[in-house]
N, C-alpha and C positions, 0 to 999 in steps of 0.2 A: 504494500500500500504506500502510495507516494505521500510526500509532505503536503502537497496541494490538496489531496483527498482528505487527510487528517484535519487540515485547516477548515475545509468545507463542512466536515461532519461535526466539528466542535461547536457546541451551542454558544451563541453570543450572549455575553453577560451585560454588555453596555446598554444603556437606555437608547431607544430610537430617538433620532433628532426631532425636536419639537419645532413647530412653526412659530411665527411671531405671535405674540400675545394680542388680544383684542385692543388693549391700550395702545400698543405700538402701531397696529393697523389704523386705528382711529387718528393717531397723530400723523401718520403718513397721509391719510386722506385730507386732514386739515391743511397740511403743507401743500398738497396739490391744489387746494382752493385758491391759493395766492401765488403759486409758482408760475402759472401761465400768464401771458400778457393780458388775455381777456379777463381772467379772474382778478388780477391786480388792479386793472383799470375799473372794473366793476365795483370793487371795494372803495376805490377813490371816489367814484361817482356817488356811491351811497353816502359816504362821509360828507361830501360837498352838498348833497341834497338835504341831509339833516341840518347842516349849518344854514342853508338857505331858508328852510322852513322856520328855524329858530329866529333868523333875522326878520323874516316877514311877520312872525307873531309878535316880535318886539316893536317893530316900527309901525305896524298897522294899528291905528288908534282904537278901533272897535273890536280888535281881536281879544279873546279871553286871555287872562293873564295869570290864572292859577296854575300851580304845579301840575295838577291833574289834567288841565287843558294842554299845557305844553307837552306832558308825557304822552297824551293821546295823539297829538298832531305830529310829533316827531316819529311816531310809529309808521306813518303813511308811506314815506319813501322806502322804508325798510321792508314793509309788507309787499310792496310792488316789485322792488329790485332784487332783494335777497333770494327769492325763489329761483331766479335765473342762475344764481350761483349754485343752487341745489341741482339744477338741470346740468350745468357744466361739470359738476362733481362726478356725474355718471357718464355723460356722453363724451367727455374728453378722452376717456379710455379708447373710444372707437375713432374719434376724429384725429387723435394723435397716434393711433395704432399702438397703444401701450397695453391693450387688453391681453394680448398673448403673454407678455412679460408678467403682468400682474397675476394672471390666473395660473401661470407656470410656477411662480414663486409661492402662491397660495392656491393649491389645487381645489380646495373646498370653496366654491364660489359664494356660498351663503355667508361665509365669514367676511369676505370682502364687501358684500352687499350690506351686511349688518354694520360694518365699520363705516360705510358711506352714510347710512341712516344716522348713526351716532354722531358722525362729524357734522352732518347737516343740523342735527339738534343742538349741538354745541354752538354752531354759527348763529342759530336763531336766538339762543340765550345771550350770546355776546351782542347781537344786534339790539336786543331789548336793553341790555346794560348800557350800550352806547347812547341809545335814545334817552334813557333815564339820566345819564350824565349831562347830555345836552339840555334836558328839561331843567336840571338843577341850575345850570349856568343861566338859562333864560329866566328862571324864577328869581335868581339872585340879582339879575340886572333889571328886573321889572321896574323898581322905583326910579332907576336912572333914566329910563326912556319913557316913562308914563307916570301918571299920578296914582296908579294903583299900588296897594300894599302887597307885600309878599304873602302868599297863601300856600303853605306847604302840605296841606291836608290831602291825603290819598289813602285808600283802604288797601289792605293786603289782598283782599279778594279781587279787586280790580287789577292789581299788578299780576296776580296769578292768571286771570282770564286773558289779559293781553299777551302774556307769555305763551299760553296755550294757542292763541290765534297765530302768533308768529311761528311757532314750531309747526303747526299744521300747514301754514303757507309754504314754508321751506320744504317740508316733506311732500307737499303736492308737486313742487318742482322736481324733486327726486323721483317721484312716481312717474311723472310724464317722461323724464329722462330714461328711466328703466324700460318703459313701454315702447318708446320710439327709437332710442339709441342714435339719435341724430340731433345735434345742437340746434340748427336752424328750424327743423320741423317741430321739435319739442317746444322751443321758445314761442314760435308763432301760434301753435295750437294751445299752449298753456294760456295765452292771453285771448285768443279768438274764441275758442269753444265756450268758456264760461261767460264771456261777454255776450255772445250770440244767444246763449241759453237764458241769461238774465233779461235781455231785451224781449225775447219771445214770451217768456212766462209773465213779464210785466205788461205786455200789450194785450194779451188775451185774458179777459177776466175769469174765464172758466178754469184757467191754470193757476189761480191764486194759491191753491193748496200746494201745487208743485213748487211755486216760488218759496212758500213758507217752510217747506220741508227739504227741498233738494237744491235750492240755490245757495251756494256757499257764501256768496257776498251778502245775501240777505240774512242768513242764519248767524253769521259771524259778527254783524254789527252790534247786536245787544251785548256782546262780550266786552265792548269798550265802555259799558256803563255798569254801575253797581246794581245789584239786586236781580241777577239773572235767575229765573225760576227753573224748576225741573223740566217743564215742557221746552223751555228755551235750550237747555242742554240736550234734550232728546232730539230736537230739530237740528241742532248743530251737529250732533253725532251722526244723524242720518245723512246729511249732506257730505260730511267727511267720508263716510263709507263709500259714497258714489264717486267723489272727486279725488280721493287720496287712496283709500284702501283698495278699491277695485283696480285702478290702473297699476298700483304697486304690486299687487298679487299677480296680475297678468304679466307685468314686466319681469317680475322675479322668475316666473315660470319660463318666460322667453329666454332670459339670460342663462338659466340652468340647462335648457334643452338645445340652445343654438350652438353652432360650431363657431369657435373663436378663431378668426383669421388674422 
């Protein structure tokens, strides 16, 4: 019996090499969000848009001046633009042809997709934090640019509701990215489909119940105010199932079953 045969028959005692941890994968996905030129410029545009909204709220005389008002209005550019970053977080793997490398290094595709979802959630939380910081600055400068006094009052429930809306918005972008795997197509349809749906259900009175239960823009608006009741949460959850969970599940299955080129 040769030495090579003995080596082959000998049981291996060392532990099998483990893949990167979920924390490491999430950090990699977060780095991807600003490593590309598109992602970097999108973050810059979001920051400039937040500053522009703060400036407008300070200099417009009739604009509300309370902290809760500043906090709500600074969320607007983030809720519109940050989901695009969620789309790019997924579709950039295909547009830059790095999917083969990514899924070769991490063969379990579900781990990569979970890391992308976690990274998108972190981006949404950071977006809310940036908006809150801008609202603090705006509230602090309120007496300088107007006759209004500083009003710092805001409820923890409202902050939590706004955080939920922003996380859902970014995850909706991730879901569209998973389903379509094309940056231009996903971005266009992310904005066009909900807009057309909202217009349609708003124009036809017989579809009022559809608007109240399935239009995400309608069901999410009450979350920017205190006192959301159980029915409001149920309506919001129903619309989230349609616009976030359904495309994410379909996209998840597509990525798992498709050939990576």
